[in-house]
Structures are given as C-alpha cells and as structure tokens.
C-alpha positions, -999 to 999 in steps of 0.1 A, spaced: 643 427 -495 613 414 -513 616 399 -548 586 394 -572 584 360 -589 560 337 -607 559 299 -600 552 282 -632 551 247 -647 567 243 -682 563 208 -697 575 183 -671 595 208 -651 587 236 -626 606 268 -624 606 302 -606 603 330 -632 620 363 -625 623 396 -644 659 409 -646 650 443 -631 635 426 -600 666 406 -594 689 436 -600 673 453 -570 690 428 -547 725 441 -558 738 406 -554 756 381 -576 731 356 -590 755 328 -581 750 338 -545 714 350 -546 697 321 -563 711 293 -542 700 312 -510 665 319 -524 662 282 -533 675 269 -500 708 254 -512 730 237 -501 705 213 -486 691 181 -501 656 192 -489 660 229 -498 639 233 -467 646 270 -462 639 281 -497 617 278 -527 635 250 -545 617 217 -551 646 194 -541 648 177 -575 667 185 -607 634 192 -625 621 216 -598 653 235 -588 652 258 -618 649 295 -626 641 315 -657 652 352 -658 633 372 -684 638 406 -700 624 426 -730 652 433 -755 657 464 -775 661 441 -805 627 444 -823 631 410 -840 630 393 -806 601 396 -781 617 381 -750 652 373 -739 655 346 -712 683 330 -692 680 296 -676 696 288 -643 699 252 -630 703 258 -593 723 232 -573 706 213 -545 734 197 -524 757 225 -536 753 262 -534 760 266 -571 743 277 -603 749 260 -637 745 285 -666 759 261 -693 726 250 -709 689 258 -715 659 239 -702 635 231 -731 606 223 -707 609 255 -688 613 274 -720 576 268 -725 567 293 -698 584 322 -716 557 328 -743 529 322 -718 544 347 -693 548 373 -721 511 370 -729 499 370 -693 521 401 -685 510 420 -716 544 420 -733 529 403 -763 493 409 -775 474 377 -786 469 376 -823 445 351 -839 440 315 -828 478 310 -823 501 337 -811 537 337 -822 564 348 -797 600 351 -808 622 342 -778 660 340 -774 679 319 -749 709 338 -737 728 307 -724 731 294 -759 720 322 -783 693 298 -795 662 314 -810 630 295 -801 598 304 -820 569 298 -796 533 294 -806 508 297 -778 472 286 -785 450 316 -782 416 307 -797 395 337 -806 425 359 -798 428 351 -761 441 324 -737 414 299 -730 396 307 -697 404 272 -685 436 255 -698 427 222 -715 458 209 -733 472 176 -722 507 161 -725 525 129 -714 540 131 -680 517 157 -665 484 148 -649 467 181 -652 461 203 -684 479 235 -693 480 260 -721 494 245 -753 528 259 -763 547 248 -795 585 253 -793 604 255 -826 642 256 -822 656 276 -852 687 261 -868 697 244 -835 729 227 -845 762 237 -829 749 264 -805 772 254 -777 803 239 -794 800 254 -829 794 221 -847 765 196 -847 791 168 -845 817 184 -821 843 157 -827 837 156 -864 826 119 -862 792 103 -861 806 76 -837 834 78 -811 849 54 -785 852 63 -748 870 43 -722 854 42 -688 850 17 -660 874 -6 -677 852 -9 -708 851 6 -743 819 24 -750 805 33 -785 789 67 -784 776 95 -805 780 131 -795 756 157 -809 752 194 -802 717 207 -811 694 222 -785 719 209 -760 751 189 -762 742 152 -757 763 120 -756 743 89 -765 751 54 -752 737 21 -765 714 3 -740 728 -30 -751 763 -20 -740 750 -13 -705 734 -48 -704 699 -34 -705 672 -56 -720 656 -36 -749 625 -58 -745 620 -47 -709 621 -9 -709 603 -7 -676 634 -24 -659 659 1 -673 658 25 -644 670 -1 -619 698 -12 -642 709 24 -649 711 33 -612 736 6 -607 759 22 -633 756 59 -625 793 62 -616 804 47 -649 779 68 -669 792 100 -651 827 90 -662 815 87 -698 797 120 -696 827 138 -683 850 124 -708 826 134 -735 827 169 -722 865 169 -729 861 154 -764 834 179 -772 857 208 -762 835 218 -733 861 211 -705 898 208 -703 896 178 -680 869 154 -669 870 170 -634 861 204 -649 830 192 -667 798 210 -658 771 191 -639 743 198 -663 760 195 -697 767 176 -718 736 155 -711 737 118 -714 710 97 -731 707 59 -732 690 47 -764 677 13 -775 654 -4 -800 617 -4 -791 614 -42 -788 589 -63 -769 551 -68 -768 544 -31 -759 562 -15 -788 556 22 -788 577 49 -805 607 48 -827 633 45 -799 635 39 -762 653 67 -744 664 73 -708 682 105 -701 702 115 -670 697 148 -653 722 160 -628 735 125 -624 701 107 -619 676 92 -643 653 119 -657 616 112 -649 607 122 -685 630 138 -710 650 170 -713 634 189 -743 667 204 -753 681 169 -753 652 157 -775 662 182 -802 697 167 -803 682 132 -805 660 143 -834 690 156 -854 710 125 -845 682 103 -859 684 123 -892 722 118 -894 734 85 -910 761 68 -890 751 78 -855 741 54 -827 705 67 -829 702 65 -866 713 29 -865 681 23 -844 656 45 -861 668 44 -897 652 79 -898 668 105 -921 639 126 -936 609 118 -914 592 149 -900 581 132 -868 602 112 -843 585 93 -815 607 90 -784 596 66 -757 604 81 -722 595 71 -686 566 95 -688 552 83 -721 558 89 -758 571 124 -768 569 134 -804 593 159 -820 589 175 -854 611 192 -879 603 214 -908 619 239 -932 605 275 -928 617 306 -946 651 290 -953 656 279 -917 653 244 -901 629 244 -872 631 214 -848 605 213 -821 580 198 -798 547 207 -783 545 213 -745 519 227 -721 525 254 -694 506 270 -666 512 296 -639 509 281 -604 513 311 -582 523 348 -581 546 353 -552 569 376 -532 601 359 -521 619 373 -491 656 378 -494 672 365 -461 687 393 -440 719 374 -436 725 375 -474 716 412 -474 742 418 -447 769 400 -468 760 420 -498 761 453 -479 795 444 -465 809 435 -499 796 467 -514 812 488 -486 845 470 -491 844 477 -529 839 515 -523 867 519 -498 
C-alpha cells in the first residue's frame, strides 16, 4: 500500500500532511497506522518517517468540508515515539501554519490579493483559525522570504488568528473558576494558574522552582532536574481542569505546562520569560497553542502571568523563548476576539510512504474476522 503525503515545516515544528481520503485507503485504524508509518515504538523511529523528537513526530490530516463557511478542516496527531500511540487531545499551533499554505499549493483556495484569507477549523478542539497567507500580486512568492525566530531559513508568511479561543477544551477559560490554584507535588505546595485558550495550560512560577530570573539561559538545566515533579504538577492539573479522572489517566500532550518568570537581568527582552514542556521535555521554542493561553492569561488580572506582565489591554505580548522572542497579538474583529501570532511555513518534500506489509496483513486479518 502506498500513501501520498507532504512533508512540511510549520513554525518551529515539522509534520507529515495527509489528506483524509488517502489515509482511508489503508482501511486501518489511525491509532495503528500512524505509529507504524512513523516508526514507533522506537526512540530513533528508524524504520519510519518520524523525526524522533516531539516537534517532528507530528501529523496533520486535512479535508475539504461541505460547510461553505470553512475552507479546510484539519486534525492534528501527536505521534508517540517510545510508545506506539497517538494523542488526539490537542492542536499544534506551529503545524497549523501549514494548512493554509497547503490549501493554496493544492488549488483548494485561489490566492486573492496581497494576502489570502483561509478559514480553517481544527477538529480536535473545534477551534476556528483564520489564516492569512502572504500572496503579493495574487500569488505565492517565487522564493519564500519571510523570517521568524527559531528557524534558520525563510518560509512563506502565515498569520494565525484564533477566533474566540477561550474554553475550547474544557468549556471555560479558567477551568477551575479561579485565577490561582494550589497544587501539592514533590512534597511542596505550588502556586499555579490554569487557563484553557488555544490549549489548556498550567503555569508555574520560575521562582518556586528555584530558577534565577536574571539567568534565563540557565533555566533548561534547572528544569531538567525537576521533570518528575513538573510532570506530577501537570497531571494533577489535568484532574483539576476536568480533563482526567486521575493523574495516571492524564494525556501526554495536554494540559501543557509553562514556566514563567520576570524578564530581569542585563539582556532584558520581552514581557515575560517562558519555558514550556512538550511531551515531558523542555520545548526548544514555544507551543503556539500554548502562547494563545499565555496571552489571555496576561490579560486576566489575578493570574500568575498577569502578576508578571501587568498586561490587561495591550494588543501585543512579547514572550521570550529559548528560540527568541515571539510576539502574539489580539484584536476585536466583527464582534469576535482574535488572538494570534505570525509564523512561516514551507513544503519540504512531496512523498509516497509505503505501508509495511506486516501491518497490511494485520488489517486484512482483522477485516476477515469482522465479516465472519
């Protein structure tokens, strides 16, 4: 079995992009199919197309909906690496940037003016994301030339505007009803804020982890020494946010956890220092869906983040990340709140992925059993 796919970079992530109808031809459960295609379980993903990191073991599955108000529906899959599993519980904001570009390159949407608007809908969360792809003179530039922090080479500029993003996963922006909560983990009380916007995120103060806010470059080493405790905090937050019945049942990808601190020191940049965890490890940049939650948290008096930024009505928030400063923006448009960020995206390769014969045999056997 051969499966068509595009290999694309979106923001600071890479993902394999599939069309629903192409995957349907495999007649296999995506929970079985995707890990095998990616080469999981294997820390190297050596017999598959996965990149062996949380930011490169991702898939986007696209379709054209009958709904005329939406141009593209897409589903995000975080494919496990050491585990043959798929987490469907969240969206990836960085990889979302490939959706509008794909739609233009495949002729699903015709470029219109210097900026082409594509209405996309993430099926994991029901979130509508208004994408604006730069198309000067009504076409994609012959050579992509837009730069962004965390990526060496340029891509096509894509603006992502999350429409009314609060509460898409849990039903409320503040899932517990409080701006601040206390979690007990590792024998310590932790003051946290839990916000659901773009993605559910639990925010922890850098100071409580013993991190020096004046030495942001040293955070990673300090965080890696406390990963077990941070995972306990994240899993307990999942229960408090109503996302899991017990800590053990919490998903791997959500809620996300962000460590935040004041931008102190001689190299002050941005409004807040942020380090986010991704699949249990420090993220090399920042999850874009997480940045949406951080933006609304900064606008909400009483949260851990608002205590740092003091931001309530500012339209731009500057987040210092390991990859550089990321700016988010918010604006009112047609009665809706758009919270967004600019990314770049690029198609790396057009490919045919071969479905291993062993999986094909398993699928055929299961189908034969079902028809008996």
